[in-house]
N, CA, C and O of each residue as an XYZ file, in Angstrom:
884
protein
N      -1.369     13.022    -15.899
C      -2.023     11.968    -15.120
C      -0.998     10.920    -14.696
O      -0.084     10.590    -15.452
N      -1.160     10.401    -13.479
C      -0.318      9.310    -12.974
C      -1.157      8.054    -12.889
O      -2.239      8.055    -12.301
N      -0.655      6.986    -13.476
C      -1.373      5.719    -13.444
C      -0.458      4.604    -12.962
O       0.574      4.326    -13.574
N      -0.844      3.969    -11.862
C      -0.159      2.773    -11.376
C      -1.049      1.588    -11.715
O      -2.219      1.550    -11.333
N      -0.497      0.634    -12.426
C      -1.315     -0.479    -12.902
C      -0.737     -1.815    -12.443
O       0.299     -2.258    -12.941
N      -1.414     -2.448    -11.494
C      -1.127     -3.818    -11.046
C       0.352     -4.004    -10.671
O       1.018     -4.915    -11.163
N       0.847     -3.127     -9.795
C       2.237     -3.220     -9.370
C       2.437     -4.352     -8.368
O       1.682     -4.485     -7.405
N       3.446     -5.150     -8.602
C       3.869     -6.197     -7.671
C       5.355     -6.001     -7.392
O       6.133     -5.714     -8.302
N       5.744     -6.158     -6.127
C       7.150     -6.061     -5.765
C       7.412     -6.953     -4.568
O       6.656     -6.932     -3.597
N       8.489     -7.745     -4.630
C       8.879     -8.617     -3.523
C      10.320     -8.327     -3.142
O      11.130     -7.923     -3.977
N      10.630     -8.541     -1.859
C      12.026     -8.494     -1.436
C      12.728     -9.717     -2.000
O      12.213    -10.829     -1.882
N      13.906     -9.533     -2.617
C      14.604    -10.676     -3.214
C      15.194    -11.594     -2.150
O      15.363    -11.203     -0.995
N      15.500    -12.804     -2.554
C      16.111    -13.776     -1.646
C      15.682    -15.178     -2.013
O      14.902    -15.373     -2.944
N      16.192    -16.155     -1.282
C      15.818    -17.550     -1.552
C      14.303    -17.773     -1.463
O      13.730    -18.563     -2.212
N      13.672    -17.053     -0.525
C      12.213    -17.121     -0.395
C      11.676    -15.696     -0.473
O      11.465    -15.069      0.565
N      11.448    -15.163     -1.683
C      11.023    -13.775     -1.838
C       9.781    -13.453     -1.008
O       8.825    -14.228     -0.973
N       9.808    -12.288     -0.334
C       8.670    -11.879      0.493
C       7.937    -10.731     -0.191
O       8.532     -9.681     -0.430
N       6.648    -10.911     -0.511
C       5.895     -9.847     -1.181
C       5.818     -8.598     -0.306
O       5.580     -8.679      0.899
N       6.026     -7.437     -0.939
C       5.877     -6.177     -0.228
C       4.738     -5.347     -0.816
O       4.043     -4.640     -0.087
N       4.546     -5.433     -2.128
C       3.416     -4.780     -2.785
C       2.719     -5.798     -3.676
O       3.359     -6.543     -4.418
N       1.400     -5.813     -3.585
C       0.639     -6.811     -4.331
C      -0.531     -6.149     -5.064
O      -1.484     -5.671     -4.449
N      -0.429     -6.136     -6.384
C      -1.511     -5.673     -7.252
C      -1.974     -4.257     -6.893
O      -3.168     -4.008     -6.727
N      -1.014     -3.337     -6.776
C      -1.334     -1.947     -6.437
C      -1.687     -1.180     -7.704
O      -0.889     -1.106     -8.639
N      -2.885     -0.612     -7.728
C      -3.338      0.208     -8.853
C      -3.907      1.517     -8.316
O      -4.565      1.547     -7.276
N      -3.639      2.600     -9.050
C      -4.095      3.921     -8.616
C      -4.016      4.856     -9.812
O      -3.090      4.771    -10.619
N      -4.995      5.750     -9.921
C      -4.992      6.744    -10.984
C      -5.242      8.119    -10.385
O      -6.217      8.321     -9.661
N      -4.348      9.075    -10.693
C      -4.450     10.426    -10.155
C      -4.334     11.435    -11.287
O      -3.636     11.205    -12.275
N      -5.037     12.565    -11.128
C      -5.040     13.626    -12.124
C      -4.402     14.883    -11.547
O      -4.310     15.017    -10.327
N      -3.957     15.815    -12.404
C      -3.396     17.075    -11.901
C      -4.346     17.761    -10.918
O      -5.550     17.859    -11.154
N      -3.772     18.229     -9.817
C      -4.572     18.846     -8.759
C      -4.920     17.904     -7.636
O      -5.321     18.350     -6.561
N      -4.777     16.594     -7.857
C      -5.053     15.620     -6.799
C      -3.930     15.661     -5.765
O      -2.748     15.739     -6.100
N      -4.338     15.606     -4.509
C      -3.362     15.575     -3.410
C      -3.824     14.505     -2.431
O      -4.827     14.682     -1.738
N      -3.098     13.401     -2.373
C      -3.521     12.266     -1.561
C      -2.472     11.940     -0.504
O      -1.317     12.353     -0.604
N      -2.895     11.199      0.501
C      -1.987     10.684      1.523
C      -2.044      9.166      1.512
O      -3.106      8.573      1.319
N      -0.892      8.545      1.721
C      -0.807      7.093      1.882
C      -0.259      6.822      3.274
O       0.841      7.259      3.614
N      -1.027      6.104      4.073
C      -0.616      5.812      5.446
C      -0.371      4.314      5.599
O      -0.822      3.509      4.784
N       0.340      3.964      6.641
C       0.629      2.562      6.917
C       1.726      2.448      7.947
O       2.462      3.400      8.204
N       1.826      1.280      8.527
C       2.843      1.042      9.550
C       4.243      1.084      8.940
O       4.410      0.902      7.734
N       5.236      1.323      9.778
C       6.619      1.297      9.336
C       6.947     -0.071      8.738
O       6.630     -1.105      9.326
N       7.581     -0.069      7.569
C       7.956     -1.317      6.916
C       6.879     -1.922      6.041
O       7.048     -3.025      5.520
N       5.761     -1.207      5.871
C       4.658     -1.782      5.086
C       4.858     -1.626      3.578
O       4.115     -2.213      2.791
N       5.870     -0.828      3.168
C       6.137     -0.680      1.736
C       5.853      0.707      1.184
O       5.859      0.894     -0.033
N       5.603      1.689      2.057
C       5.273      3.039      1.573
C       6.427      3.637      0.768
O       6.226      4.138     -0.338
N       7.626      3.583      1.325
C       8.774      4.144      0.616
C       9.106      3.344     -0.635
O       9.539      3.907     -1.640
N       8.904      2.035     -0.575
C       9.097      1.206     -1.777
C       8.166      1.657     -2.887
O       8.571      1.745     -4.046
N       6.920      1.944     -2.538
C       5.958      2.405     -3.535
C       6.401      3.736     -4.145
O       6.318      3.918     -5.360
N       6.869      4.665     -3.313
C       7.361      5.937     -3.844
C       8.549      5.715     -4.773
O       8.655      6.368     -5.810
N       9.436      4.805     -4.411
C      10.593      4.518     -5.265
C      10.173      3.980     -6.626
O      10.798      4.296     -7.639
N       9.127      3.174     -6.657
C       8.627      2.654     -7.924
C       8.010      3.774     -8.755
O       8.228      3.853     -9.964
N       7.237      4.643     -8.096
C       6.602      5.758     -8.799
C       7.653      6.668     -9.425
O       7.487      7.144    -10.548
N       8.742      6.906     -8.681
C       9.794      7.812     -9.150
C      10.779      7.145    -10.101
O      11.656      7.818    -10.641
N      10.658      5.854    -10.315
C      11.600      5.161    -11.183
C      12.945      4.912    -10.547
O      13.914      4.618    -11.246
N      13.025      5.025     -9.216
C      14.257      4.699     -8.507
C      14.423      3.194     -8.360
O      15.530      2.701     -8.142
N      13.335      2.479     -8.480
C      13.318      1.018     -8.443
C      12.293      0.562     -9.466
O      11.455      1.353     -9.900
N      12.350     -0.681     -9.847
C      11.416     -1.217    -10.838
C      10.561     -2.305    -10.217
O      11.043     -3.058     -9.372
N       9.296     -2.402    -10.622
C       8.427     -3.452    -10.080
C       8.778     -4.813    -10.675
O       9.402     -4.906    -11.732
N       8.368     -5.851     -9.981
C       8.491     -7.197    -10.558
C       7.544     -7.351    -11.741
O       7.854     -8.034    -12.717
N       6.383     -6.705    -11.638
C       5.422     -6.648    -12.749
C       4.528     -5.439    -12.539
O       4.465     -4.878    -11.445
N       3.833     -5.044    -13.608
C       2.990     -3.862    -13.562
C       3.705     -2.660    -14.157
O       4.884     -2.737    -14.502
N       2.981     -1.544    -14.275
C       3.536     -0.365    -14.922
C       3.230      0.907    -14.130
O       2.233      0.999    -13.414
N       4.127      1.881    -14.287
C       3.934      3.242    -13.783
C       3.960      4.161    -14.995
O       4.937      4.176    -15.744
N       2.889      4.928    -15.190
C       2.788      5.834    -16.323
C       2.555      7.242    -15.817
O       1.616      7.484    -15.059
N       3.402      8.174    -16.229
C       3.265      9.579    -15.854
C       3.096     10.394    -17.126
O       4.003     10.469    -17.955
N       1.920     11.006    -17.273
C       1.594     11.820    -18.454
C       1.934     11.061    -19.745
O       2.654     11.549    -20.616
N       1.383      9.854    -19.824
C       1.464      9.000    -21.016
C       2.867      8.482    -21.319
O       3.131      8.014    -22.427
N       3.763      8.563    -20.340
C       5.101      7.993    -20.516
C       5.278      6.845    -19.537
O       5.099      7.004    -18.329
N       5.631      5.692    -20.076
C       5.781      4.486    -19.263
C       7.135      4.530    -18.567
O       8.172      4.272    -19.178
N       7.108      4.862    -17.275
C       8.340      5.009    -16.509
C       9.092      3.681    -16.412
O      10.322      3.657    -16.440
N       8.356      2.590    -16.300
C       8.987      1.277    -16.110
C       9.700      0.784    -17.367
O      10.536     -0.116    -17.287
N       9.383      1.358    -18.515
C      10.035      0.951    -19.756
C      11.228      1.821    -20.116
O      11.942      1.520    -21.073
N      11.456      2.883    -19.377
C      12.556      3.797    -19.688
C      13.901      3.196    -19.264
O      13.965      2.347    -18.375
N      14.965      3.653    -19.917
C      16.300      3.282    -19.443
C      16.692      4.190    -18.277
O      15.977      5.142    -17.965
N      17.814      3.904    -17.641
C      18.216      4.639    -16.437
C      18.376      6.129    -16.704
O      17.931      6.947    -15.898
N      18.999      6.497    -17.813
C      19.216      7.908    -18.117
C      17.897      8.640    -18.317
O      17.740      9.777    -17.873
N      16.958      7.997    -18.977
C      15.655      8.627    -19.215
C      14.892      8.818    -17.909
O      14.228      9.836    -17.714
N      14.990      7.832    -17.015
C      14.310      7.983    -15.722
C      14.956      9.095    -14.900
O      14.261      9.823    -14.192
N      16.281      9.232    -14.986
C      16.958     10.318    -14.271
C      16.492     11.667    -14.784
O      16.225     12.570    -13.991
N      16.390     11.820    -16.093
C      15.917     13.086    -16.673
C      14.471     13.353    -16.263
O      14.102     14.495    -15.987
N      13.662     12.314    -16.223
C      12.262     12.469    -15.807
C      12.187     12.980    -14.372
O      11.411     13.889    -14.077
N      12.991     12.402    -13.477
C      12.964     12.839    -12.078
C      13.385     14.304    -11.957
O      12.768     15.069    -11.216
N      14.424     14.692    -12.677
C      14.893     16.079    -12.586
C      13.850     17.061    -13.114
O      13.662     18.140    -12.551
N      13.184     16.687    -14.182
C      12.296     17.615    -14.877
C      10.878     17.624    -14.310
O      10.272     18.687    -14.173
N      10.348     16.449    -13.981
C       8.919     16.324    -13.742
C       8.526     15.927    -12.325
O       7.336     15.877    -12.013
N       9.504     15.641    -11.453
C       9.173     15.176    -10.103
C       9.887     16.046     -9.071
O      11.062     16.379     -9.228
N       9.159     16.408     -8.017
C       9.737     17.118     -6.886
C       9.691     16.231     -5.659
O       8.689     15.560     -5.414
N      10.773     16.219     -4.882
C      10.878     15.343     -3.716
C      10.997     16.178     -2.438
O      11.736     17.162     -2.388
N      10.256     15.765     -1.409
C      10.417     16.319     -0.065
C      10.590     15.133      0.878
O       9.729     14.256      0.941
N      11.703     15.104      1.610
C      12.017     13.976      2.467
C      11.939     14.364      3.944
O      11.863     15.544      4.286
N      11.960     13.358      4.804
C      11.989     13.612      6.244
C      13.275     14.347      6.620
O      13.239     15.318      7.376
N      14.396     13.891      6.097
C      15.664     14.612      6.250
C      15.683     15.712      5.200
O      15.389     15.458      4.032
N      16.021     16.915      5.595
C      15.848     18.062      4.716
C      16.763     18.000      3.494
O      16.412     18.497      2.424
N      17.939     17.388      3.656
C      18.896     17.193      2.560
C      19.297     18.501      1.893
O      19.451     18.564      0.673
N      19.467     19.554      2.707
C      19.993     20.808      2.185
C      21.515     20.761      2.195
O      22.114     20.164      3.089
N      22.142     21.386      1.207
C      23.600     21.425      1.136
C      24.098     22.558      2.033
O      23.751     23.716      1.802
N      24.910     22.246      3.056
C      25.258     23.239      4.072
C      26.108     24.393      3.560
O      26.109     25.468      4.162
N      26.832     24.194      2.461
C      27.723     25.227      1.949
C      27.034     26.137      0.927
O      27.663     27.052      0.395
N      25.741     25.894      0.646
C      24.981     26.744     -0.252
C      23.993     27.590      0.545
O      23.471     27.148      1.568
N      23.744     28.795      0.076
C      22.728     29.632      0.714
C      21.351     29.022      0.511
O      21.173     28.097     -0.281
N      20.384     29.558      1.242
C      18.995     29.133      1.079
C      18.560     29.301     -0.377
O      17.922     28.411     -0.939
N      18.899     30.429     -0.983
C      18.512     30.673     -2.371
C      19.136     29.655     -3.311
O      18.458     29.127     -4.192
N      20.426     29.376     -3.131
C      21.093     28.420     -4.020
C      20.590     27.000     -3.804
O      20.525     26.222     -4.756
N      20.232     26.644     -2.567
C      19.619     25.340     -2.337
C      18.290     25.226     -3.090
O      18.014     24.204     -3.717
N      17.483     26.261     -3.026
C      16.176     26.221     -3.686
C      16.307     26.209     -5.202
O      15.422     25.719     -5.904
N      17.421     26.753     -5.707
C      17.628     26.818     -7.154
C      18.303     25.579     -7.725
O      18.479     25.476     -8.939
N      18.681     24.641     -6.872
C      19.547     23.541     -7.291
C      18.937     22.697     -8.410
O      19.600     22.431     -9.412
N      17.686     22.277     -8.249
C      17.059     21.432     -9.277
C      16.918     22.187    -10.596
O      17.099     21.612    -11.670
N      16.599     23.462    -10.512
C      16.494     24.275    -11.731
C      17.818     24.276    -12.483
O      17.841     24.123    -13.704
N      18.926     24.449    -11.755
C      20.238     24.484    -12.410
C      20.592     23.126    -13.000
O      21.189     23.046    -14.073
N      20.220     22.051    -12.292
C      20.463     20.710    -12.834
C      19.669     20.481    -14.121
O      20.057     19.670    -14.962
N      18.563     21.198    -14.267
C      17.744     21.085    -15.473
C      18.203     22.025    -16.582
O      17.560     22.117    -17.627
N      19.315     22.721    -16.357
C      19.867     23.564    -17.403
C      19.293     24.963    -17.466
O      19.544     25.686    -18.430
N      18.529     25.363    -16.463
C      17.993     26.721    -16.422
C      19.138     27.693    -16.159
O      20.030     27.401    -15.363
N      19.117     28.836    -16.817
C      20.185     29.811    -16.639
C      20.253     30.276    -15.191
O      19.274     30.185    -14.450
N      21.432     30.780    -14.792
C      21.627     31.206    -13.403
C      20.599     32.254    -12.990
O      20.003     32.155    -11.917
N      20.392     33.252    -13.837
C      19.476     34.332    -13.473
C      18.035     33.837    -13.362
O      17.319     34.213    -12.435
N      17.612     32.998    -14.299
C      16.237     32.471    -14.243
C      16.064     31.529    -13.056
O      15.019     31.532    -12.405
N      17.091     30.721    -12.772
C      16.998     29.803    -11.636
C      16.883     30.584    -10.332
O      16.093     30.228     -9.457
N      17.679     31.655    -10.202
C      17.610     32.474     -8.999
C      16.247     33.164     -8.881
O      15.687     33.258     -7.789
N      15.729     33.634     -9.985
C      14.424     34.310     -9.964
C      13.311     33.347     -9.549
O      12.477     33.686     -8.709
N      13.295     32.158    -10.131
C      12.248     31.188     -9.812
C      12.401     30.664     -8.386
O      11.407     30.440     -7.696
N      13.640     30.469     -7.946
C      13.873     30.016     -6.578
C      13.423     31.076     -5.587
O      12.835     30.752     -4.555
N      13.692     32.331     -5.888
C      13.263     33.429     -5.012
C      11.747     33.454     -4.906
O      11.204     33.656     -3.820
N      11.059     33.251     -6.024
C       9.595     33.230     -6.009
C       9.077     32.073     -5.168
O       8.111     32.229     -4.421
N       9.716     30.912     -5.285
C       9.293     29.747     -4.507
C       9.523     29.972     -3.020
O       8.687     29.591     -2.201
N      10.644     30.584     -2.660
C      10.930     30.872     -1.254
C       9.963     31.918     -0.706
O       9.542     31.834      0.448
N       9.615     32.892     -1.524
C       8.624     33.881     -1.097
C       7.287     33.215     -0.815
O       6.586     33.589      0.126
N       6.932     32.225     -1.634
C       5.653     31.537     -1.466
C       5.582     30.747     -0.165
O       4.493     30.505      0.354
N       6.746     30.340      0.370
C       6.753     29.613      1.645
C       7.209     30.503      2.805
O       7.546     30.018      3.885
N       7.210     31.823      2.554
C       7.476     32.770      3.629
C       8.920     32.944      4.020
O       9.214     33.323      5.153
N       9.848     32.667      3.083
C      11.271     32.754      3.425
C      12.034     33.731      2.540
O      13.238     33.571      2.337
N      11.350     34.737      2.015
C      12.020     35.709      1.148
C      13.146     36.434      1.882
O      14.142     36.822      1.272
N      12.984     36.617      3.195
C      13.988     37.351      3.960
C      15.195     36.486      4.339
O      16.167     36.993      4.898
N      15.138     35.195      4.039
C      16.195     34.279      4.475
C      17.082     33.800      3.338
O      17.873     32.876      3.527
N      16.972     34.410      2.155
C      17.627     33.840      0.975
C      19.147     33.803      1.091
O      19.783     32.964      0.452
N      19.743     34.677      1.877
C      21.212     34.716      1.978
C      21.741     33.967      3.194
O      22.947     33.955      3.438
N      20.863     33.351      3.946
C      21.298     32.564      5.098
C      21.756     31.173      4.649
O      21.518     30.755      3.516
N      22.422     30.466      5.576
C      22.882     29.114      5.301
C      22.072     28.130      6.141
O      21.564     28.497      7.200
N      21.944     26.882      5.681
C      21.106     25.911      6.387
C      21.405     25.768      7.866
O      20.493     25.529      8.657
N      22.665     25.909      8.257
C      23.019     25.747      9.661
C      22.415     26.780     10.580
O      22.417     26.603     11.798
N      21.894     27.865     10.014
C      21.279     28.921     10.826
C      19.763     28.808     10.878
O      19.105     29.652     11.488
N      19.197     27.782     10.251
C      17.744     27.641     10.162
C      17.202     26.685     11.211
O      17.903     25.779     11.660
N      15.955     26.891     11.598
C      15.243     25.914     12.428
C      14.823     24.735     11.563
O      14.931     24.782     10.338
N      14.345     23.681     12.208
C      13.867     22.524     11.453
C      12.714     22.886     10.530
O      12.678     22.461      9.376
N      11.775     23.671     11.038
C      10.641     24.070     10.216
C      11.062     24.916      9.032
O      10.543     24.743      7.929
N      11.998     25.828      9.248
C      12.487     26.647      8.143
C      13.218     25.790      7.114
O      13.058     25.987      5.909
N      14.010     24.850      7.585
C      14.731     23.971      6.665
C      13.772     23.177      5.793
O      14.008     23.013      4.596
N      12.697     22.687      6.385
C      11.760     21.909      5.585
C      10.986     22.796      4.614
O      10.597     22.338      3.539
N      10.756     24.055      4.975
C      10.123     24.977      4.039
C      11.033     25.265      2.847
O      10.555     25.417      1.723
N      12.347     25.340      3.090
C      13.298     25.459      1.979
C      13.208     24.224      1.090
O      13.224     24.333     -0.136
N      13.114     23.051      1.710
C      13.009     21.806      0.936
C      11.741     21.782      0.090
O      11.760     21.291     -1.038
N      10.637     22.308      0.625
C       9.399     22.403     -0.154
C       9.592     23.348     -1.333
O       9.182     23.039     -2.452
N      10.216     24.503     -1.086
C      10.475     25.451     -2.171
C      11.343     24.822     -3.252
O      11.068     24.984     -4.441
N      12.393     24.103     -2.847
C      13.276     23.440     -3.807
C      12.506     22.410     -4.637
O      12.707     22.305     -5.847
N      11.629     21.657     -3.983
C      10.878     20.609     -4.676
C       9.903     21.180     -5.699
O       9.581     20.523     -6.689
N       9.430     22.410     -5.460
C       8.371     22.967     -6.301
C       8.835     24.085     -7.217
O       8.065     24.539     -8.063
N      10.081     24.543     -7.070
C      10.557     25.690     -7.848
C      10.517     25.424     -9.352
O      10.285     26.349    -10.131
N      10.735     24.190     -9.770
C      10.731     23.879    -11.206
C       9.356     23.424    -11.698
O       9.227     22.900    -12.804
N       8.329     23.629    -10.865
C       6.933     23.337    -11.214
C       6.771     21.907    -11.741
O       6.361     21.705    -12.884
N       7.089     20.931    -10.914
C       7.008     19.532    -11.354
C       5.573     19.074    -11.552
O       4.641     19.643    -10.983
N       5.411     18.048    -12.358
C       4.085     17.462    -12.563
C       3.672     16.606    -11.368
O       2.482     16.417    -11.115
N       4.654     16.092    -10.638
C       4.398     15.174     -9.530
C       5.275     15.546     -8.345
O       6.477     15.758     -8.500
N       4.675     15.626     -7.158
C       5.409     15.917     -5.931
C       5.268     14.733     -4.985
O       4.154     14.319     -4.665
N       6.398     14.186     -4.537
C       6.421     13.037     -3.632
C       7.004     13.478     -2.297
O       8.152     13.919     -2.232
N       6.222     13.363     -1.239
C       6.654     13.787      0.095
C       6.668     12.576      1.014
O       5.622     12.008      1.326
N       7.862     12.187      1.443
C       8.043     10.982      2.259
C       8.293     11.385      3.711
O       9.402     11.791      4.058
N       7.272     11.276      4.560
C       7.345     11.643      5.978
C       7.956     13.040      6.164
O       8.909     13.191      6.929
N       7.429     14.053      5.483
C       8.099     15.366      5.490
C       8.053     16.088      6.827
O       8.782     17.061      7.023
N       7.204     15.630      7.760
C       7.120     16.303      9.057
C       7.655     15.433     10.196
O       7.449     15.754     11.366
N       8.332     14.352      9.867
C       8.794     13.413     10.884
C       9.787     14.000     11.860
O       9.895     13.526     12.991
N      10.533     15.047     11.436
C      11.542     15.649     12.311
C      11.109     17.001     12.882
O      11.931     17.750     13.411
N       9.810     17.309     12.771
C       9.339     18.638     13.148
C       8.416     18.599     14.356
O       7.747     17.598     14.612
N       8.389     19.705     15.096
C       7.403     19.846     16.159
C       6.035     20.101     15.533
O       5.932     20.357     14.334
N       4.986     20.028     16.352
C       3.616     20.085     15.845
C       3.336     21.388     15.103
O       2.712     21.374     14.042
N       3.789     22.508     15.650
C       3.510     23.801     15.011
C       4.200     23.913     13.658
O       3.591     24.342     12.678
N       5.468     23.526     13.606
C       6.200     23.571     12.339
C       5.598     22.598     11.329
O       5.508     22.907     10.141
N       5.185     21.423     11.804
C       4.572     20.426     10.919
C       3.309     20.988     10.284
O       3.086     20.808      9.087
N       2.483     21.665     11.070
C       1.247     22.253     10.537
C       1.558     23.253      9.434
O       0.889     23.270      8.401
N       2.570     24.086      9.649
C       2.933     25.098      8.652
C       3.411     24.432      7.359
O       2.985     24.809      6.267
N       4.301     23.438      7.489
C       4.845     22.763      6.311
C       3.756     22.043      5.534
O       3.721     22.117      4.306
N       2.874     21.352      6.229
C       1.794     20.625      5.548
C       0.851     21.574      4.822
O       0.408     21.283      3.711
N       0.544     22.706      5.447
C      -0.327     23.685      4.798
C       0.331     24.246      3.536
O      -0.306     24.352      2.488
N       1.605     24.600      3.648
C       2.314     25.144      2.500
C       2.461     24.120      1.381
O       2.308     24.452      0.205
N       2.758     22.882      1.744
C       2.907     21.828      0.739
C       1.618     21.659     -0.046
O       1.636     21.599     -1.276
N       0.507     21.582      0.657
C      -0.787     21.434     -0.023
C      -1.084     22.654     -0.894
O      -1.493     22.509     -2.046
N      -0.882     23.845     -0.353
C      -1.177     25.073     -1.096
C      -0.376     25.145     -2.386
O      -0.921     25.478     -3.438
N       0.914     24.835     -2.315
C       1.763     24.962     -3.495
C       1.458     23.894     -4.538
O       1.485     24.175     -5.736
N       1.168     22.671     -4.095
C       0.771     21.617     -5.041
C      -0.485     22.026     -5.787
O      -0.570     21.868     -7.005
N      -1.467     22.553     -5.054
C      -2.720     22.975     -5.672
C      -2.503     24.164     -6.610
O      -3.062     24.206     -7.706
N      -1.684     25.134     -6.172
C      -1.458     26.332     -6.975
C      -0.782     25.996     -8.305
O      -1.042     26.651     -9.314
N       0.077     24.986     -8.309
C       0.797     24.600     -9.525
C       0.085     23.499    -10.305
O       0.566     23.063    -11.351
N      -1.058     23.053     -9.797
C      -1.826     21.992    -10.457
C      -0.986     20.737    -10.670
O      -1.088     20.063    -11.695
N      -0.156     20.445     -9.676
C       0.640     19.215     -9.706
C      -0.177     18.073     -9.117
O      -1.284     18.276     -8.620
N       0.383     16.876     -9.180
C      -0.143     15.734     -8.439
C       0.712     15.587     -7.189
O       1.938     15.548     -7.286
N       0.089     15.505     -6.020
C       0.833     15.393     -4.783
C       0.545     14.095     -4.053
O      -0.615     13.716     -3.891
N       1.594     13.411     -3.610
C       1.453     12.184     -2.822
C       2.241     12.364     -1.533
O       3.463     12.514     -1.555
N       1.540     12.347     -0.427
C       2.131     12.458      0.906
C       2.138     11.082      1.551
O       1.083     10.475      1.733
N       3.310     10.590      1.894
C       3.428      9.304      2.585
C       3.747      9.587      4.050
O       4.688     10.319      4.357
N       2.961      9.005      4.952
C       3.112      9.315      6.368
C       2.527      8.207      7.232
O       1.668      7.444      6.790
N       3.006      8.128      8.477
C       2.362      7.235      9.441
C       1.425      8.029     10.340
O       0.766      7.459     11.209
N       1.362      9.356     10.135
C       0.580     10.246     10.995
C      -0.814     10.480     10.421
O      -0.955     10.975      9.303
N      -1.829     10.129     11.178
C      -3.201     10.381     10.731
C      -3.485     11.876     10.682
O      -4.288     12.328      9.866
N      -2.833     12.648     11.551
C      -3.010     14.100     11.541
C      -2.480     14.702     10.249
O      -3.140     15.537      9.631
N      -1.289     14.278      9.840
C      -0.732     14.759      8.582
C      -1.587     14.308      7.404
O      -1.843     15.087      6.486
N      -2.025     13.064      7.427
C      -2.821     12.524      6.324
C      -4.129     13.278      6.141
O      -4.645     13.365      5.026
N      -4.667     13.823      7.224
C      -5.962     14.515      7.169
C      -5.903     15.788      6.336
O      -6.947     16.346      5.999
N      -4.690     16.268      5.991
C      -4.582     17.467      5.171
C      -4.768     17.158      3.687
O      -4.872     18.079      2.876
N      -4.810     15.888      3.324
C      -4.941     15.492      1.919
C      -6.409     15.430      1.500
O      -7.311     15.414      2.339
N      -6.627     15.397      0.195
C      -7.984     15.264     -0.338
C      -8.557     13.880     -0.056
O      -9.730     13.733      0.287
N      -7.707     12.873     -0.210
C      -8.122     11.489      0.009
C      -7.007     10.750      0.725
O      -5.836     11.106      0.596
N      -7.367      9.732      1.472
C      -6.397      8.937      2.218
C      -6.487      7.485      1.769
O      -7.577      6.927      1.641
N      -5.329      6.883      1.531
C      -5.249      5.463      1.209
C      -4.393      4.783      2.274
O      -3.476      5.391      2.826
N      -4.696      3.535      2.552
C      -3.926      2.762      3.510
C      -3.225      1.615      2.788
O      -3.834      0.877      2.012
N      -1.916      1.485      3.068
C      -1.150      0.361      2.533
C      -1.022     -0.677      3.633
O      -0.398     -0.434      4.666
N      -1.625     -1.846      3.398
C      -1.668     -2.880      4.435
C      -1.522     -4.243      3.780
O      -2.273     -4.591      2.869
N      -0.549     -5.007      4.251
C      -0.270     -6.347      3.694
C      -0.087     -6.267      2.171
O      -0.530     -7.149      1.434
N       0.575     -5.188      1.714
C       0.888     -5.061      0.304
C      -0.225     -4.522     -0.561
O      -0.025     -4.309     -1.757
N      -1.389     -4.297      0.008
C      -2.548     -3.853     -0.753
C      -2.857     -2.389     -0.443
O      -2.790     -1.971      0.713
N      -3.193     -1.619     -1.464
C      -3.536     -0.212     -1.299
C      -5.044     -0.054     -1.385
O      -5.669     -0.412     -2.383
N      -5.617      0.493     -0.312
C      -7.077      0.625     -0.251
C      -7.458      1.998      0.268
O      -6.727      2.585      1.066
N      -8.592      2.515     -0.176
C      -9.114      3.780      0.335
C      -9.398      3.632      1.818
O     -10.034      2.668      2.245
N      -8.918      4.604      2.612
C      -9.090      4.531      4.056
C     -10.424      5.163      4.470
O     -10.749      5.196      5.657
């Protein structure tokens, strides 16, 4: 379970500007939600707090009974590697690694053996329809294919939480539809918690529930 409790965050400076105000949310395994809002409203800041990449001014983030905000930096890094999968607008694939090795990267960082990492990565790539592309390099892929590799990489280690930050922002409509469908399917199949952050109402409509972040407040849309 993911629990956000009364999160507050302000931009620092002589006159701090609030970006998140009293944000609370509770999600269970299998939940797949979308958070929408205008550019600069704090969506990415909220994801950073959830992932422990940043800390709130007050409030707590709890993932499966572990208080992320109370962890030290090393513990939060281990948590991200083990329990969180990330999908970004920029695909962030390593150009000198094959598709298979890109998908296996998080598994290897978690200490999984080479053979097991390759096996699990292959299964994840098969699930997103890229079994035939495992020996190709990112430079030979389309945008849609690259993002499908990123989805496979994010889910290959079966994370408890999947965070997708504008994952279709660089894709055409057809590729975006494919990626969104696969992302939802894989989150549900693995019984993870999925959070899709987007400015697109079309993308948000693929989620179970939609929340809007407006003036620092998170509300059901």
